[in-house]
Structures are given as structure tokens and as C-alpha cells.
C-alpha positions in Angstrom: 153.2 29.4 176.9 152.3 33.0 176.3 155.5 33.7 174.4 154.7 30.8 172.1 151.3 32.4 171.3 153.0 35.8 170.6 155.6 34.1 168.2 152.8 32.2 166.4 150.7 35.4 166.0 153.8 37.3 164.7 154.6 34.5 162.2 150.9 34.5 161.0 151.0 38.3 160.5 154.3 38.1 158.7 153.0 35.3 156.4 149.8 37.3 155.6 151.9 40.4 154.8 154.2 38.4 152.5 151.3 36.7 150.8 149.5 40.0 150.3 152.5 41.6 148.7 153.0 38.6 146.4 149.3 38.7 145.4 149.4 42.5 144.8 152.6 42.1 142.7 151.2 39.4 140.5 148.1 41.4 139.8 150.1 44.5 138.9 152.0 42.5 136.2 148.6 41.4 134.7 147.3 45.0 134.5 150.6 46.7 133.5 149.5 46.8 129.8 147.2 49.7 129.0 144.0 48.7 127.2 143.9 49.3 123.5 141.3 52.0 122.6 141.7 51.5 118.9 138.7 49.0 118.6 136.5 51.5 120.4 137.7 54.4 118.2 137.0 52.4 115.1 133.6 51.4 116.3 132.7 54.9 117.1 133.9 56.2 113.8 131.9 53.6 112.0 128.8 54.4 114.0 129.2 58.1 113.3 129.7 57.5 109.6 126.6 55.3 109.5 124.5 58.0 111.3 125.8 60.8 109.1 125.5 58.7 105.9 129.2 59.2 105.0 130.5 55.7 105.5 131.3 55.3 101.8 133.1 58.7 101.5 136.9 58.6 101.5 138.7 60.9 103.8 141.3 63.0 102.0 144.4 64.7 103.1 146.3 67.1 100.9 149.8 68.2 101.9 151.3 71.5 100.7 154.7 73.2 101.4 155.1 77.0 101.5 157.6 79.5 102.7 156.8 81.1 106.1 156.1 84.5 104.4 153.4 82.8 102.1 151.6 80.9 104.9 148.8 83.5 105.5 148.0 83.9 101.8 148.0 80.1 101.3 145.5 79.7 104.1 143.3 82.4 102.7 143.5 80.8 99.2 142.4 77.4 100.5 139.5 79.0 102.5 138.5 80.9 99.3 138.5 77.8 97.2 136.3 75.9 99.8 133.8 78.8 99.8 133.9 79.1 96.0 133.0 75.4 95.7 130.0 75.6 98.1 131.8 74.6 101.3 133.8 76.1 104.1 137.2 75.7 105.8 138.7 76.5 109.2 142.4 76.7 110.1 144.2 75.6 113.2 147.5 77.4 113.6 149.9 75.4 115.8 151.9 77.0 118.6 155.2 75.9 117.0 154.3 77.1 113.5 155.6 74.0 111.7 152.3 72.8 110.2 149.0 74.5 109.8 145.9 72.2 109.4 142.8 73.3 107.6 139.6 71.2 107.6 137.4 71.9 104.6 133.9 70.7 104.3 133.1 70.4 100.6 130.1 69.0 98.7 130.9 65.5 97.5 130.5 66.5 93.8 133.2 69.2 94.2 135.7 67.1 96.1 138.0 66.4 93.2 137.8 69.9 91.9 138.7 71.3 95.3 141.7 68.9 95.7 142.9 69.7 92.2 142.6 73.5 92.8 144.4 73.3 96.1 147.3 71.3 94.7 147.6 72.9 91.3 146.8 76.5 92.2 144.0 78.7 90.9 142.3 77.5 87.8 138.8 77.5 86.3 136.4 76.3 89.0 132.9 75.0 88.4 130.1 77.1 89.8 128.4 75.2 92.6 124.9 74.2 91.5 122.0 74.7 93.9 120.6 71.4 92.7 123.7 69.5 93.9 123.2 67.1 96.8 123.7 68.3 100.3 126.1 65.5 101.1 129.4 66.9 102.3 132.8 65.4 102.7 135.8 66.4 104.7 139.2 67.3 103.2 142.1 68.0 105.4 144.8 70.3 104.1 148.2 70.3 105.8 150.4 73.3 105.0 154.0 72.7 106.1 156.2 75.7 106.5 159.7 75.7 104.9 162.5 77.9 106.1 
């Protein structure tokens, strides 16, 4: 009689273990997909734009290609143009050296002039007016190194 009780207990434990493994495996399949953070990122970007008042400003990216020997002078030129038009620019030099990103903050009124000057080289730039609005926009300049 006692051995019958031991066999029944062993079977009960084995069934519980198999059931637990099956339940665990089925839940892992449900959670194997990582949640998408894109809706959260879009919501945060919209909220920040609303708070900063820049929701209607387009984000611009300008791409340039230069020889490796001209990279430093091109970065300095883009920074100069940003300052000349009443803004500023900072550069992030990558460890690999393939692409250098500059982020320029420019008054909205001078956005087109800045983009034209960056893409077309030096030309007559308008003097920034002290009466212009203080609304700024971001222009990203990507300088790709050739050769």
C-alpha cells in the first residue's frame, strides 16, 4: 500500500513538472517579440515639439562629400556659416572616420540661406538682423569622407 502512495506521488510530481514546462514554454512564445518603441518615440517627439513650439518646422539634413584631407576645413566652414547666420554648430567625429555629423541651430529665417551656403559654397550671406524672431531650427549636416 505504501509503494502505491509513493508511485502516485511521483506521478503527480512528474505531471506538475511537465505541466509547468509546457506553461512556461507557451508564455515564452507569446513574449518572444520585443515591444515596438516607435509609438512612444513619436509621441515624445511630438510632445517636445509642442513644448518648444517647433512642431511646424521641418527637420533638414544636408549631405556633403569631401576628400579626407578637406574634412577639417569643411567642418570649420559649416561652423562659420552657422555663426555668421546667427546660430551655432557642433560636430561629432566618428571613431571610424566615415561620416562626420554636424548639428546646426539656425534662426528659422536663415534656414534656406544656410542650406544654400552649405551646399553651394561661400556666397553673399545676409547679415542676421537683431529684430529677427528667436525661433530656431535644427539642420543636420552629414559630411561623408571619400578616399
